[in-house]
N, C-alpha and C positions, 0 to 999 in steps of 0.2 A: 394224358388223354390224347389219342391219335386224331389228327385233323383229317377228316374224310375228304376235304377238298383236294388233298394231294396224295391220298392213299388209294390203292386199288380197291376194287369192290371186295368187301369182306365176305368170307364164307359164313354160313349160318353156324353159330357156335354150338358146342356140345354142352347141354344143360343137364344137371342131375335130375333124377325123378322127383325129388322133393322140390327142386326149383321149378320144374314144370307144373307141379300141383299148385304151387303158389301163384305161378303165372296164370293158370286156369282160373283160380279164384279171383284174381285181380281183374282179368279181362271180363269175367262174368259180372263183377261188381260195376265195372264201367258201363256195361250194357244196361244194367239195372238202373243206374243213375240217369243215363240218357233216355231211358224209356219213359221217364216222367216229363220230358220236354214239352210235348204237345199239351198235356194236361195243365202244366203250369202256365203255358202261353195263353191258354183260353181264359185265365183269370185276369189277364192284363187288359185294361180298358183302352190304353193309348193305341190309336190306329196307324200311327206312323211306324212302319216296320224298321226303318233306319234308326229311329230313336231307341227302339227296343234292342236292336243289334248293338248299338253303342253301349248302353248301360249293362246289358248282359255280358258283353266282352270286357268292359272295364272291371266289373266285379270278378269275373273269371281270372283276368290277368292279375288282379290284386291278390286273389287267393293263391294262385300258382306261384307268384313271386314270394309271398310270405312262406309258403310251404318249402320252397327251395332254400330260403334264408334260414329257416328253422332247422332244416336237415343238413345243409352244407355250409352255412355261414355266408357272409357277404363275399368273402374272397373266393370261396368254393363256387358260389353261384356265378360270379363273373367268369371264373375259369370254365364252367360248363357252357356258358353262352359263347365264349371264344372258341371252344372245342367242338361245337356241333357241326361245323363245316357245311358243305353244300347239301349233304343229306338232311341236316337239320333245317336248313332254309327251305328245302323242298317240302318237308313235312309241315313246316309253319305255314307255307302257302296253301297246302292242301286243307289244313284244318281251318284256316281263315276263310277260305272259299266255302267249305262245307258248312261251318257254323253260321255264316252269313246267309247262305242259300236256304238253310232250314227255316230261319225266321221269316224271310221274304216269301218262301213257298207257302207258309201257313196262311198268307193273305189270299192265295189263289186256289188252293185245293184242300182236301181233308187231311187230317193227321194220318188216317189209315192209308191213304194213297202214298203219302210221303214215306212212311215207315215200311210199308210192305214192299215198295220198290227198292228200299235199302236192303231188303232181304237177299238181293242178288250180290251183295258185297263179297261173300266168301268165294263165289264162283268167278267174279271179276278179279279178285285177288289171285286166284289160281291162274287165270289167263295172263295177267300182268307178270306174274312170277315166271311163266313160260316165255312170254315175249321178251322180257328184259334180261332174265338170268338163265333162260333155257332150262328151267326146271320142268320136267315132263309132267303132263297132266294125265291122270289115270282115266280109263274108259268110263268108270262110274261118274267121274266129275264131268266129263263131256256130256253124258246123258242128263245129269242134273242141270247143266248149263242150258241144254235144249228145253228142258221142262220149265226152268225159270223164265227163259225168253218167251215161251208160250204164255205163262201166267202173267207176265208183265204186259204182253201184247193185249191180253184181255182187259187188264186194268186201264191201260192208256187208250183203249178204243173209245172210252167216254170222251176223250179230248176231240175225237173226230166229229162227233155230233154236237159238241158244245156243252155237254153235261159237266165236264171238268176242264179247266183252263189248260191249254198246252204249255203255258208258261210254268204253271205249278208242276206239271209232270216233268217238264224239261229240267227244272231246278232239282226235283227229287232224283232224277237220273244223274245230274251233276254231283249231288251229294254222294251217291253210291260210288261214282268213279273216283272222286277225290279221296274218299275214305279208303277205298281199295288200294290206291297208290300209296297212301300214308302207311297202311298196314304192311305192305310188302317192304317198303323202305325201312320202317322201324325194325322189322325182323332181320332184314339183310344187313343192316348196320347196327347190330345189337350191341356192339362195343361202344356206341355213342348213346349217352343218356338223352332221351328226347323230351324230357319235361321242359327244358328251356325252349325247345322248338314249339311246343304247344303254347307256352306262355307268349312267345313272339307272335304266334298265329292269332291269339286273341287281341294282342296289341295292334296288329295290322288290320284286323276286322274293325276294331274300335276307331282307328284313324280314318279308314275309308267311310265308315258309317257316319262319322262326324261331318265329313264333307258332303254327305247326301241328305242328312236329316234336315227337316224344315225348322225344328226347334228341339233343344235338348232338355227343356223343362219337363218335369214329370211329377205326378201327384204322389203323396206319401203312400197311398194304397198301392199304386203300381210299383213304387220303388221297393216296397217290401217283397213283392213277388219277383221283381227283377233281381233282387239280391239272391233269392233262392234259385232263380233261373240261372244266374251266373255262377254262383259259388257251388251249389250242390249239383245241379244238372250238368253244367258245362265244365267248371273248374275241377271238381272232384272226379268227374267222369274221365276227363283228360289225364289227370294224375294217375288214376288207376290203370288206364290203358297204356300210357307211356311207360309205366313201370312193368306191367305184366306182359305186354306184347313182345318184349325183348326175350322172354323166357320160353315162349312156345312157338311152334312153326306158324308161318303167316296164314296158311289155310285154316289151321285150328283156331287161331285168334279170331279170324273173320267169322268162322262158324259159331264160336261162342258169342260173337257180336249179334247173331241173329235173334238172340233173346230180346233185343231192343225192339225190332219190328213185330215180334210176336206179342210182347207185353204192352207196348205203347198204345195200340188201338183199344186194348181191353180197358186200360185206365181211363181213356177219354170216353169210351162207351159207358162205363160204370159211373163216372163222376159228372160228365157233361152231356150224356145221352146223345152223343154224336154217332149215329148209327151209319156204318159204311154202306155204300150202294151195293146192289146185287152183283154188278160186274166186279167191283172191288173185292167182295167176299169170294166170288168164284175164282178170280185171278189170284187173290191172296192165298186161297186154299191150295191151289196148284203149286204156288211158290213155296209155301210153308211145308207142304207134303214132300216136295222134292228135296228141300233142305234137311228135313228131319231124317229122311232116308239116307241122305248123303252124310249127315252128322254121324248116324249109326255106323255106316260103313267106314267112315274116317277114323272114328275112335276104335273100331274093331281092328283096323289096320295098324293103329298106333300101338296096340298091345302085342303085335307080332314084329319080328325083326324086319325092317323095311329095306328095300333096294335103294341104293344111292341114285339120286337124280329125279325120283318121283316127287311131285309137288309137296313141299313142306319138309323134304329130306335133303340135307346138304349134299351137293355133289363133291367128289374128291377133287382137290386142287391139282 
């Protein structure tokens, strides 16, 4: 296993069509698992966000550790942790920040606001890929970026008149930024298995939450939902993503991730009757429309021979 701490930036690898299809499926499944997060959180009675972050992260870390030991054995798991390098540490920090911010943001704003703002992840990923690795961004992507910015501006305008907390919207934006960076790094360092990085991220989140929580005691009712929140929503979602994102271009992985903000508000609306505000619906409609158009153009482009250097296509060394 190459240590990325001492290695040059790796070029995006060549993956077989079958491998890409597996990657597509795994990233979609990760988005599906994550889309249930807001719905599960609304079943939890405990009002201390840090207590929720702690137990969600503990269960996710336990699941990911067991998954790695089952797949690679104890010796192989330790080797994976040692071999993830600086890239793995960066991904761990990103996921720790994003998962913590998600739970805290739920105390300040609606699930729809959080998830629909995350819809900008594929476009942020394209921007970061351009800024960090000089992958060119197609004109269609720039147009989609402009549309998403307009849609998000409509959504966050509620913060200006006090309808929605600016803290909640700020945390939602932080989630999108952190997830975008993690997506780009995971793809760019595809030779590094990122499952241990996601596991480390949940451990970091749990450690920080433990220092902030007023008490770690929890009812048996809440513990059951926190188990599902940690294992199914966070842990399994991270396992799917860390495995699948290595097999598809960063832009495509992020685009598939938009199923989370599309499906998430629907589950909360159907199960908890949490109806999004008018501005959230309008802004979200702009964001989702821009993304669906962009997804269609991106997948159409993926079926044609692509020019090197365009977002999601490896540049020659």
